[in-house]
C-alpha positions in Angstrom: -80.1 -62.5 106.8 -80.7 -61.6 110.4 -77.5 -63.1 111.7 -75.7 -60.8 109.2 -77.6 -57.8 110.6 -76.7 -58.7 114.1 -73.1 -59.1 113.3 -73.0 -55.8 111.5 -74.6 -54.0 114.3 -72.0 -55.3 116.7 -69.0 -54.3 114.4 -70.4 -50.8 114.2 -70.9 -50.6 117.9 -67.4 -52.0 118.4 -66.0 -49.5 116.0 -67.6 -46.7 117.9 -66.2 -47.8 121.1 -62.8 -47.8 119.7 -63.2 -44.2 118.7 -63.8 -45.1 115.0 -66.6 -43.9 112.7 -68.6 -46.4 110.5 -71.3 -46.4 107.9 -73.4 -49.4 106.8 -73.5 -49.5 103.0 -76.4 -51.6 101.8 -76.4 -50.6 98.1 -72.9 -51.4 97.3 -73.5 -55.2 96.8 -74.8 -54.7 93.2 -71.2 -53.9 92.4 -69.8 -57.0 94.0 -71.0 -59.9 91.8 -69.4 -63.2 91.0 -67.4 -61.7 88.2 -65.3 -59.4 90.6 -65.4 -61.2 94.0 -61.8 -62.2 93.6 -60.7 -58.5 93.3 -62.2 -57.9 96.7 -60.9 -61.1 98.3 -64.1 -62.6 98.7 -64.4 -66.4 98.4 -66.6 -67.8 95.6 -69.0 -69.6 98.0 -69.7 -66.2 99.6 -72.1 -63.5 98.6 -72.4 -59.8 99.5 -75.3 -58.8 101.7 -74.1 -55.7 103.3 -70.8 -53.7 103.7 -69.4 -51.4 106.3 -66.9 -48.6 105.9 -64.8 -48.2 109.1 -62.4 -45.4 109.7 -61.5 -42.1 111.3 -64.0 -39.3 110.7 -62.5 -36.2 109.1 -64.3 -34.0 111.7 -66.4 -34.7 114.6 -70.1 -33.6 114.5 -70.2 -30.9 117.0 -74.0 -30.5 116.6 -74.7 -34.1 117.6 -78.0 -34.3 119.4 -78.2 -35.8 122.7 -81.1 -38.2 123.5 -83.6 -36.4 125.8 -84.3 -39.2 128.3 -87.6 -37.2 129.6 -89.1 -38.2 126.2 -88.3 -41.9 126.5 -90.9 -44.3 127.8 -89.7 -47.3 129.8 -91.7 -50.5 130.1 -91.3 -52.5 133.5 
């Protein structure tokens, strides 16, 4: 499961670097069971752990908070 999480994190970061938005969707896996995997093009030997939606946001968040680096602690 950890490998899946690392892969998803990298996909989300890559999407952002390409100017795309993304959303990790954990709770959709209940809908993707063995009976409908073919519909989604998922091989039978695979199982759903997480999914991601990637695309263009309809609007950019103009109120996006910036990280206040004065409140970040660094360990050396």
